[in-house]
DONU-680217 format. One record per residue (C-alpha): x, y, z; residue in one letter; chain; residue number from 1. Coordinates in nm, 2 decimals. Example, Ala and Ser with C-alpha at 12.3 -4.5 7.8 and 13.67 -1.06 7.14 Angstrom:
% residues 2
   east  north     up residuo cadena num
   1.23  -0.45   0.78       A      A   1
   1.37  -0.11   0.71       S      A   2
***
This chain:
% residues 513
   east  north     up residuo cadena num
  -0.16  -3.09   2.00       M      A   1
   0.15  -2.90   1.87       R      A   2
   0.10  -2.53   1.83       K      A   3
   0.13  -2.41   1.48       T      A   4
   0.34  -2.11   1.46       L      A   5
   0.32  -1.83   1.21       K      A   6
   0.63  -1.81   1.01       V      A   7
   0.81  -1.50   0.89       V      A   8
   1.03  -1.52   0.58       A      A   9
   1.33  -1.71   0.69       F      A  10
   1.64  -1.49   0.68       G      A  11
   1.44  -1.18   0.62       G      A  12
   1.37  -0.87   0.82       G      A  13
   1.50  -0.84   1.17       P      A  14
   1.69  -1.16   1.18       A      A  15
   1.90  -1.07   0.88       D      A  16
   1.95  -0.71   1.02       A      A  17
   2.07  -0.85   1.35       F      A  18
   2.30  -1.10   1.19       I      A  19
   2.46  -0.84   0.97       K      A  20
   2.49  -0.58   1.25       A      A  21
   2.63  -0.82   1.50       A      A  22
   2.86  -0.99   1.25       G      A  23
   2.72  -1.34   1.31       I      A  24
   2.89  -1.58   1.06       T      A  25
   2.84  -1.91   1.23       D      A  26
   2.56  -2.10   1.06       S      A  27
   2.43  -2.26   1.38       T      A  28
   2.40  -1.92   1.55       Q      A  29
   2.23  -1.78   1.24       Q      A  30
   1.98  -2.06   1.24       T      A  31
   1.92  -2.01   1.62       A      A  32
   1.85  -1.64   1.57       I      A  33
   1.62  -1.70   1.28       K      A  34
   1.44  -1.97   1.47       T      A  35
   1.40  -1.74   1.76       L      A  36
   1.25  -1.46   1.55       V      A  37
   1.00  -1.71   1.39       N      A  38
   0.90  -1.85   1.73       D      A  39
   0.85  -1.51   1.89       L      A  40
   0.64  -1.40   1.60       N      A  41
   0.45  -1.73   1.60       G      A  42
   0.37  -1.70   1.97       Y      A  43
   0.26  -1.34   1.92       G      A  44
   0.54  -1.21   2.14       L      A  45
   0.75  -1.02   1.89       W      A  46
   0.52  -0.71   1.90       S      A  47
   0.56  -0.70   2.28       K      A  48
   0.93  -0.68   2.28       M      A  49
   1.12  -0.35   2.32       K      A  50
   1.46  -0.51   2.35       A      A  51
   1.60  -0.86   2.30       I      A  52
   1.96  -0.94   2.38       Y      A  53
   2.05  -1.29   2.26       P      A  54
   2.41  -1.26   2.37       M      A  55
   2.54  -1.45   2.07       V      A  56
   2.85  -1.40   1.86       G      A  57
   3.10  -1.41   2.14       G      A  58
   3.22  -1.04   2.15       T      A  59
   3.12  -0.72   2.33       A      A  60
   3.00  -0.58   2.00       T      A  61
   2.78  -0.87   1.90       S      A  62
   2.64  -0.90   2.26       H      A  63
   2.55  -0.53   2.25       S      A  64
   2.29  -0.54   1.98       Y      A  65
   1.91  -0.55   2.02       N      A  66
   1.75  -0.82   1.81       L      A  67
   1.42  -0.64   1.80       K      A  68
   1.57  -0.33   1.65       D      A  69
   1.95  -0.30   1.59       T      A  70
   1.92   0.08   1.57       T      A  71
   1.78   0.11   1.93       K      A  72
   1.89   0.03   2.28       F      A  73
   2.23  -0.09   2.20       Q      A  74
   2.42  -0.19   2.52       I      A  75
   2.72   0.01   2.63       T      A  76
   2.94  -0.23   2.83       F      A  77
   3.15  -0.08   3.12       N      A  78
   3.40  -0.23   3.35       G      A  79
   3.53  -0.58   3.35       G      A  80
   3.33  -0.82   3.13       W      A  81
   3.42  -1.16   2.98       T      A  82
   3.25  -1.21   2.64       H      A  83
   3.25  -1.56   2.48       D      A  84
   3.02  -1.79   2.29       S      A  85
   2.81  -1.87   2.60       T      A  86
   2.73  -1.51   2.69       G      A  87
   2.85  -1.21   2.88       A      A  88
   3.00  -1.25   3.23       L      A  89
   3.03  -0.95   3.46       P      A  90
   3.31  -0.94   3.71       N      A  91
   3.10  -0.86   4.01       G      A  92
   3.31  -0.55   4.09       T      A  93
   3.26  -0.28   3.83       N      A  94
   3.09  -0.44   3.53       A      A  95
   2.76  -0.32   3.40       Y      A  96
   2.59  -0.27   3.07       G      A  97
   2.37   0.04   3.00       D      A  98
   2.08  -0.06   2.77       T      A  99
   1.99   0.30   2.70       Q      A 100
   1.62   0.19   2.75       L      A 101
   1.43   0.42   2.98       I      A 102
   1.11   0.27   3.12       P      A 103
   0.92   0.60   3.14       S      A 104
   0.98   0.66   2.77       S      A 105
   0.88   0.32   2.62       V      A 106
   0.70   0.11   2.88       L      A 107
   0.36   0.12   3.05       S      A 108
   0.31   0.13   3.43       Q      A 109
   0.08  -0.17   3.43       N      A 110
   0.23  -0.36   3.14       S      A 111
   0.59  -0.44   3.17       T      A 112
   0.82  -0.75   3.17       H      A 113
   1.18  -0.81   3.24       L      A 114
   1.39  -1.13   3.20       S      A 115
   1.74  -1.25   3.26       Y      A 116
   1.89  -1.59   3.17       Y      A 117
   2.18  -1.68   3.40       S      A 118
   2.43  -1.96   3.34       R      A 119
   2.60  -1.90   3.68       T      A 120
   2.51  -2.06   4.01       N      A 121
   2.61  -1.80   4.27       S      A 122
   2.42  -1.72   4.58       L      A 123
   2.68  -1.49   4.74       S      A 124
   2.70  -1.12   4.76       G      A 125
   2.45  -0.83   4.74       N      A 126
   2.40  -0.85   4.37       T      A 127
   2.14  -0.74   4.12       I      A 128
   2.12  -0.89   3.77       D      A 129
   1.92  -0.63   3.58       I      A 130
   1.73  -0.33   3.70       G      A 131
   1.68   0.04   3.74       T      A 132
   1.55   0.29   4.00       S      A 133
   1.53   0.67   4.04       T      A 134
   1.64   0.66   4.40       G      A 135
   1.72   0.43   4.69       S      A 136
   1.54   0.11   4.75       L      A 137
   1.22   0.16   4.95       G      A 138
   1.16   0.52   4.84       S      A 139
   1.12   0.51   4.46       S      A 140
   0.97   0.32   4.17       F      A 141
   1.19   0.05   4.04       R      A 142
   1.21  -0.25   3.82       T      A 143
   1.46  -0.53   3.87       Y      A 144
   1.54  -0.90   3.89       I      A 145
   1.76  -1.02   4.18       I      A 146
   1.84  -1.39   4.18       M      A 147
   2.02  -1.36   4.51       S      A 148
   2.08  -1.06   4.73       F      A 149
   2.25  -1.18   5.05       G      A 150
   2.09  -1.52   4.98       G      A 151
   1.74  -1.39   4.92       V      A 152
   1.56  -1.35   4.58       S      A 153
   1.37  -1.04   4.49       Y      A 154
   1.19  -0.90   4.19       S      A 155
   0.99  -0.58   4.12       N      A 156
   0.79  -0.44   3.83       I      A 157
   0.71  -0.07   3.86       N      A 158
   0.65  -0.06   4.24       S      A 159
   0.81   0.11   4.54       A      A 160
   0.80  -0.20   4.75       S      A 161
   1.07  -0.46   4.77       D      A 162
   0.92  -0.79   4.70       I      A 163
   1.07  -1.11   4.83       V      A 164
   1.02  -1.41   4.61       V      A 165
   1.08  -1.78   4.68       N      A 166
   1.45  -1.81   4.76       T      A 167
   1.64  -1.96   4.47       M      A 168
   1.87  -2.25   4.55       T      A 169
   2.03  -2.25   4.20       N      A 170
   2.08  -1.92   4.01       T      A 171
   2.16  -2.10   3.69       S      A 172
   1.82  -2.03   3.56       A      A 173
   1.58  -1.82   3.35       F      A 174
   1.40  -1.56   3.56       V      A 175
   1.11  -1.35   3.43       L      A 176
   0.90  -1.09   3.60       A      A 177
   0.59  -0.95   3.44       Y      A 178
   0.30  -0.73   3.52       R      A 179
  -0.03  -0.69   3.32       N      A 180
  -0.24  -0.51   3.59       N      A 181
  -0.21  -0.26   3.87       S      A 182
  -0.25  -0.50   4.16       A      A 183
   0.01  -0.77   4.12       N      A 184
   0.29  -0.91   3.91       F      A 185
   0.43  -1.26   3.85       V      A 186
   0.78  -1.39   3.91       N      A 187
   0.87  -1.69   3.70       Q      A 188
   1.18  -1.92   3.74       V      A 189
   1.22  -2.14   3.44       N      A 190
   0.86  -2.26   3.40       S      A 191
   0.75  -2.21   3.77       T      A 192
   0.53  -1.91   3.84       K      A 193
   0.46  -1.72   4.16       Q      A 194
   0.20  -1.43   4.18       T      A 195
   0.31  -1.15   4.41       L      A 196
   0.07  -0.88   4.54       T      A 197
   0.22  -0.54   4.47       S      A 198
   0.05  -0.23   4.35       A      A 199
   0.21  -0.05   4.06       S      A 200
   0.32   0.31   4.13       G      A 201
   0.51   0.45   3.83       G      A 202
   0.80   0.42   3.59       L      A 203
   1.15   0.52   3.65       T      A 204
   1.32   0.76   3.42       D      A 205
   1.66   0.59   3.44       K      A 206
   1.78   0.33   3.19       S      A 207
   1.81  -0.04   3.26       F      A 208
   2.15  -0.17   3.35       Y      A 209
   2.24  -0.53   3.29       I      A 210
   2.49  -0.70   3.53       G      A 211
   2.42  -0.44   3.79       A      A 212
   2.16  -0.20   3.93       F      A 213
   2.11   0.15   3.80       N      A 214
   2.05   0.35   4.11       R      A 215
   1.97   0.70   3.99       N      A 216
   2.23   0.68   3.72       N      A 217
   2.49   0.52   3.94       S      A 218
   2.59   0.15   3.90       A      A 219
   2.60  -0.07   4.21       D      A 220
   2.52  -0.41   4.34       N      A 221
   2.73  -0.56   4.06       F      A 222
   2.64  -0.91   3.96       S      A 223
   2.87  -1.20   3.89       L      A 224
   2.62  -1.41   3.71       R      A 225
   2.67  -1.47   3.33       Q      A 226
   2.39  -1.33   3.11       C      A 227
   2.31  -1.55   2.82       A      A 228
   1.98  -1.37   2.73       F      A 229
   1.77  -1.08   2.84       A      A 230
   1.45  -0.91   2.73       T      A 231
   1.26  -0.59   2.82       I      A 232
   0.91  -0.52   2.69       G      A 233
   0.54  -0.51   2.75       D      A 234
   0.34  -0.71   3.00       G      A 235
   0.27  -1.08   2.93       L      A 236
  -0.01  -1.32   3.00       T      A 237
   0.07  -1.64   3.18       D      A 238
   0.05  -1.83   2.85       T      A 239
   0.28  -1.58   2.68       E      A 240
   0.53  -1.61   2.97       A      A 241
   0.54  -1.98   2.93       S      A 242
   0.58  -1.95   2.55       N      A 243
   0.86  -1.70   2.60       L      A 244
   1.05  -1.95   2.82       Y      A 245
   1.00  -2.22   2.55       T      A 246
   1.13  -2.00   2.27       A      A 247
   1.44  -1.89   2.47       I      A 248
   1.51  -2.24   2.60       Q      A 249
   1.49  -2.38   2.25       K      A 250
   1.73  -2.11   2.14       F      A 251
   1.98  -2.20   2.42       Q      A 252
   1.94  -2.57   2.34       T      A 253
   2.03  -2.51   1.98       T      A 254
   2.34  -2.33   2.09       L      A 255
   2.42  -2.61   2.35       N      A 256
   2.44  -2.36   2.63       R      A 257
   2.11  -2.43   2.81       F      A 258
   2.06  -2.46   3.18       V      A 259
   1.79  -2.68   3.32       G      A 260
   1.59  -2.90   3.09       T      A 261
   1.66  -2.86   2.72       P      A 262
   1.38  -2.79   2.47       I      A 263
   1.47  -2.93   2.13       Y      A 264
   1.33  -2.77   1.82       P      A 265
   1.02  -2.93   1.68       S      A 266
   0.99  -2.98   1.30       F      A 267
   0.72  -2.94   1.05       D      A 268
   0.56  -3.28   0.99       S      A 269
   0.65  -3.28   0.61       D      A 270
   1.01  -3.18   0.69       A      A 271
   1.03  -3.46   0.95       Q      A 272
   0.89  -3.71   0.70       S      A 273
   1.16  -3.63   0.45       F      A 274
   1.44  -3.62   0.71       M      A 275
   1.34  -3.97   0.84       T      A 276
   1.33  -4.11   0.49       S      A 277
   1.66  -3.95   0.39       A      A 278
   1.83  -4.02   0.73       S      A 279
   1.91  -3.65   0.78       I      A 280
   2.05  -3.63   1.14       T      A 281
   2.28  -3.33   1.12       D      A 282
   2.12  -3.04   1.32       S      A 283
   2.22  -2.77   1.06       T      A 284
   2.08  -2.98   0.77       Q      A 285
   1.77  -3.05   0.97       Q      A 286
   1.71  -2.68   1.03       A      A 287
   1.77  -2.60   0.67       A      A 288
   1.52  -2.86   0.55       V      A 289
   1.27  -2.75   0.81       N      A 290
   1.28  -2.39   0.70       Y      A 291
   1.27  -2.48   0.33       L      A 292
   0.94  -2.64   0.40       V      A 293
   0.80  -2.38   0.64       T      A 294
   0.90  -2.09   0.41       D      A 295
   0.74  -2.26   0.11       L      A 296
   0.43  -2.30   0.31       K      A 297
   0.44  -1.95   0.45       A      A 298
   0.45  -1.81   0.10       N      A 299
   0.17  -2.04  -0.03       S      A 300
   0.41  -2.22  -0.26       L      A 301
   0.42  -2.57  -0.09       W      A 302
   0.09  -2.68  -0.25       T      A 303
   0.23  -2.58  -0.59       K      A 304
   0.54  -2.80  -0.56       M      A 305
   0.52  -3.14  -0.73       K      A 306
   0.88  -3.24  -0.65       A      A 307
   1.16  -3.08  -0.46       V      A 308
   1.51  -3.24  -0.44       Y      A 309
   1.71  -3.05  -0.17       P      A 310
   2.03  -3.25  -0.24       M      A 311
   2.12  -3.27   0.13       V      A 312
   2.28  -3.55   0.33       G      A 313
   2.58  -3.61   0.10       G      A 314
   2.49  -3.95  -0.04       S      A 315
   2.32  -4.10  -0.34       A      A 316
   2.04  -4.23  -0.12       T      A 317
   1.97  -3.90   0.06       S      A 318
   1.99  -3.70  -0.26       H      A 319
   1.73  -3.93  -0.42       S      A 320
   1.43  -3.83  -0.20       Y      A 321
   1.15  -3.59  -0.30       N      A 322
   1.09  -3.34  -0.01       L      A 323
   0.73  -3.28  -0.12       K      A 324
   0.65  -3.66  -0.08       N      A 325
   0.94  -3.90   0.00       P      A 326
   0.73  -4.19  -0.12       S      A 327
   0.68  -4.04  -0.47       Q      A 328
   0.92  -3.96  -0.76       F      A 329
   1.24  -4.10  -0.59       Q      A 330
   1.54  -4.05  -0.82       I      A 331
   1.71  -4.36  -0.97       T      A 332
   2.08  -4.27  -1.02       W      A 333
   2.27  -4.41  -1.32       N      A 334
   2.63  -4.39  -1.44       G      A 335
   2.90  -4.17  -1.29       G      A 336
   2.78  -3.90  -1.05       L      A 337
   2.95  -3.74  -0.75       T      A 338
   2.75  -3.70  -0.43       H      A 339
   2.88  -3.48  -0.15       D      A 340
   2.77  -3.21   0.10       S      A 341
   2.73  -2.95  -0.18       N      A 342
   2.49  -3.16  -0.38       G      A 343
   2.53  -3.37  -0.70       V      A 344
   2.76  -3.33  -0.99       T      A 345
   2.73  -3.51  -1.32       G      A 346
   3.03  -3.65  -1.51       N      A 347
   2.93  -3.52  -1.85       G      A 348
   2.96  -3.87  -2.00       T      A 349
   2.70  -4.12  -1.86       N      A 350
   2.57  -3.99  -1.53       G      A 351
   2.21  -3.90  -1.49       Y      A 352
   1.91  -3.93  -1.26       G      A 353
   1.57  -4.06  -1.35       N      A 354
   1.30  -3.88  -1.16       L      A 355
   1.04  -4.15  -1.23       N      A 356
   0.81  -3.86  -1.31       L      A 357
   0.62  -3.87  -1.63       N      A 358
   0.52  -3.51  -1.73       P      A 359
   0.21  -3.62  -1.93       R      A 360
   0.08  -3.83  -1.64       T      A 361
   0.18  -3.63  -1.34       H      A 362
   0.18  -3.26  -1.45       L      A 363
  -0.05  -3.01  -1.59       S      A 364
   0.04  -2.79  -1.88       T      A 365
   0.13  -2.50  -1.67       Q      A 366
   0.43  -2.61  -1.48       F      A 367
   0.79  -2.49  -1.42       S      A 368
   1.12  -2.63  -1.31       F      A 369
   1.44  -2.50  -1.17       G      A 370
   1.79  -2.58  -1.07       T      A 371
   2.05  -2.43  -0.84       Y      A 372
   2.39  -2.45  -1.00       C      A 373
   2.69  -2.36  -0.78       R      A 374
   2.97  -2.36  -1.05       V      A 375
   3.04  -2.16  -1.36       N      A 376
   3.09  -2.46  -1.59       N      A 377
   2.90  -2.48  -1.91       G      A 378
   2.87  -2.66  -2.24       N      A 379
   2.60  -2.59  -2.50       P      A 380
   2.56  -2.96  -2.56       N      A 381
   2.49  -3.05  -2.20       Q      A 382
   2.13  -3.07  -2.06       F      A 383
   2.06  -3.02  -1.69       D      A 384
   1.70  -3.14  -1.69       I      A 385
   1.45  -3.26  -1.95       G      A 386
   1.28  -3.52  -2.16       S      A 387
   1.12  -3.57  -2.51       T      A 388
   0.91  -3.84  -2.67       D      A 389
   0.84  -3.97  -3.02       Q      A 390
   0.57  -3.72  -3.06       D      A 391
   0.83  -3.45  -3.07       G      A 392
   0.71  -3.27  -2.75       Y      A 393
   0.98  -3.18  -2.51       N      A 394
   1.08  -2.99  -2.20       N      A 395
   1.43  -2.91  -2.09       Y      A 396
   1.68  -2.67  -1.94       I      A 397
   2.03  -2.64  -2.09       S      A 398
   2.25  -2.39  -1.91       I      A 399
   2.54  -2.26  -2.11       S      A 400
   2.81  -2.02  -2.01       Q      A 401
   2.89  -1.97  -2.38       F      A 402
   2.63  -1.71  -2.44       G      A 403
   2.29  -1.87  -2.40       S      A 404
   2.03  -2.04  -2.18       L      A 405
   1.83  -2.29  -2.39       N      A 406
   1.50  -2.41  -2.27       Y      A 407
   1.17  -2.55  -2.40       N      A 408
   0.82  -2.62  -2.26       H      A 409
   0.66  -2.85  -2.52       F      A 410
   0.65  -2.57  -2.77       V      A 411
   0.62  -2.73  -3.12       P      A 412
   0.93  -2.56  -3.24       A      A 413
   1.30  -2.54  -3.17       N      A 414
   1.42  -2.46  -2.82       G      A 415
   1.43  -2.10  -2.70       I      A 416
   1.77  -1.94  -2.65       S      A 417
   1.83  -1.65  -2.41       V      A 418
   2.15  -1.46  -2.35       S      A 419
   2.34  -1.60  -2.05       N      A 420
   2.71  -1.58  -1.96       T      A 421
   2.74  -1.76  -1.63       T      A 422
   2.60  -2.09  -1.50       T      A 423
   2.66  -2.04  -1.12       N      A 424
   2.31  -1.92  -1.05       A      A 425
   1.95  -2.02  -0.98       F      A 426
   1.75  -2.09  -1.31       F      A 427
   1.38  -2.11  -1.32       H      A 428
   1.18  -2.17  -1.65       V      A 429
   0.83  -2.27  -1.74       G      A 430
   0.48  -2.18  -1.85       L      A 431
   0.30  -1.95  -1.61       D      A 432
  -0.07  -1.92  -1.52       T      A 433
  -0.12  -1.68  -1.81       S      A 434
   0.03  -1.93  -2.06       N      A 435
   0.35  -1.72  -2.10       N      A 436
   0.68  -1.89  -2.14       L      A 437
   0.94  -1.74  -1.90       F      A 438
   1.30  -1.78  -1.79       S      A 439
   1.46  -1.64  -1.48       F      A 440
   1.82  -1.62  -1.37       K      A 441
   1.81  -1.55  -0.99       N      A 442
   1.56  -1.27  -0.98       T      A 443
   1.62  -1.13  -1.33       T      A 444
   1.36  -1.21  -1.59       L      A 445
   1.55  -1.31  -1.90       L      A 446
   1.25  -1.37  -2.13       Q      A 447
   0.87  -1.38  -2.12       S      A 448
   0.67  -1.45  -2.43       K      A 449
   0.34  -1.60  -2.54       T      A 450
   0.40  -1.89  -2.78       P      A 451
   0.18  -1.94  -3.09       A      A 452
   0.09  -2.28  -2.97       S      A 453
   0.16  -2.52  -2.68       I      A 454
   0.19  -2.90  -2.73       G      A 455
   0.14  -3.19  -2.50       T      A 456
   0.37  -3.28  -2.22       A      A 457
   0.63  -3.55  -2.30       P      A 458
   0.53  -3.90  -2.21       S      A 459
   0.88  -4.00  -2.10       K      A 460
   1.03  -3.96  -1.75       N      A 461
   1.22  -3.64  -1.67       T      A 462
   1.60  -3.69  -1.63       Y      A 463
   1.85  -3.48  -1.44       L      A 464
   2.21  -3.42  -1.55       F      A 465
   2.10  -3.54  -1.90       G      A 466
   1.81  -3.55  -2.14       Y      A 467
   1.56  -3.84  -2.18       N      A 468
   1.54  -3.87  -2.56       N      A 469
   1.24  -4.10  -2.59       N      A 470
   1.38  -4.35  -2.34       G      A 471
   1.76  -4.30  -2.40       T      A 472
   1.98  -4.07  -2.19       A      A 473
   2.18  -3.83  -2.39       I      A 474
   2.36  -3.49  -2.36       L      A 475
   2.50  -3.55  -2.01       F      A 476
   2.58  -3.25  -1.79       S      A 477
   2.89  -3.20  -1.59       A      A 478
   2.74  -2.91  -1.40       R      A 479
   2.66  -2.95  -1.03       P      A 480
   2.32  -2.88  -0.87       S      A 481
   2.24  -2.81  -0.51       S      A 482
   1.86  -2.83  -0.57       L      A 483
   1.60  -2.92  -0.83       F      A 484
   1.23  -2.86  -0.82       F      A 485
   0.92  -2.90  -1.04       I      A 486
   0.61  -2.70  -0.96       S      A 487
   0.27  -2.61  -1.10       E      A 488
   0.06  -2.30  -1.14       N      A 489
   0.35  -2.06  -1.07       I      A 490
   0.32  -1.69  -1.15       T      A 491
   0.62  -1.50  -1.26       Q      A 492
   0.58  -1.27  -0.96       A      A 493
   0.64  -1.57  -0.73       E      A 494
   0.99  -1.62  -0.87       N      A 495
   1.14  -1.38  -0.62       T      A 496
   0.99  -1.56  -0.33       A      A 497
   1.11  -1.89  -0.46       I      A 498
   1.46  -1.76  -0.52       Y      A 499
   1.48  -1.60  -0.17       N      A 500
   1.36  -1.92   0.00       I      A 501
   1.61  -2.14  -0.19       I      A 502
   1.89  -1.89  -0.13       Q      A 503
   1.81  -1.89   0.24       N      A 504
   1.82  -2.27   0.24       Y      A 505
   2.16  -2.28   0.07       Q      A 506
   2.29  -2.01   0.31       T      A 507
   2.21  -2.22   0.61       I      A 508
   2.41  -2.50   0.46       L      A 509
   2.70  -2.26   0.37       S      A 510
   2.68  -2.35   0.00       R      A 511
   2.51  -2.04  -0.13       N      A 512
   2.63  -1.85  -0.44       I      A 513
***
């Protein structure tokens, strides 16, 4: 059974802080970082981390930042390093990175882990990949990972003894050492574990070096193995250690810089169903769709969605599918429309999409709808979504850059007009759970009012890029959209969450506004 992970808000918190601090602009790298944060959180590992160095971004600056907290334990690189998209490579002569993390200040004697992800196969030399000690080997407490020291592999977690582990034949590997008791610790190479008897003794008061050994504040035993990831933190259980490897290997697989056996990202079943129906095979688009689903679920919004059209895949077919249920409310496109990687654009003449969704049949009274428009292009006589019937009940959104946003939600009166000067924004209107009409532009509430009366939902299918006037398409829009949705039982307070989720989705696809 696939483990269900807890999901943090995609793009929020530490992932965004790291991306900003490290200057990560590549969408694949951004997605990999956000996936990593979500996975570590879902596995219960995030709280155990003191420092996480993803070595992403390709520069000394980007490689220096700690994902767990960008304000702490930033690496100072010294000597000769080569920094690129695959990680940080020390020269084996004078290169080392000072993490500024002192074990005695932040770690526990019987609860510590250390990891190093090497992309270099090198068995030569007396080299140490990551570690610290207050004195010489054999006479002080120390913590380190040595993939090969004169052809022999060692590791140590808070002990005075040098512990020989199974000799590695290939140092292109992920190595993890962890202790959660006083009697022994575990050395793990990729997914293979070895328990080593070694009593803990204490914690060194010297900071960890990466790419070398900190021997009482002096760097030596310089490594020549490339670092593509490193972590320092609390002790782990065997299960947590396995999960840590899974999370990191998935991260490396996403970046196409893995060693060993790749671990490809798993997708939410609802996201996968949509991607299969819409033939979404691009990895960035898949990640965006997956996080759109998981973020909606994490914020208790998924069950409220009736139809979501992510407008991804670049074709009329892929744009037609409903993310919430690909077998329901598939759009029938008519007339002249442009389909590309940014979504769908109407021609303002005869192009529209029939959702095959009858509001009276399929929706309750309290529902809302929204559109994500990327271009400031408006006309007061163009409708973006809506329908009406012979009974005179209607619902629609008409975005205008000429001063107003017009909308209606089967109020037996004329449409409601709200001040609006630009159309390149997220618009969300509807009737909330308190029977208040509302309209939002991004996160700004434009209007909220309680109507004197509310009619019946229209009995005609909802149209996009036009207006279904009792079975006839009129008032065609030339404005583009990168997403439409229809939802039920939404509160006004939930708009911010909806906006953030959709904005994160568009950001992954590099089409945000």
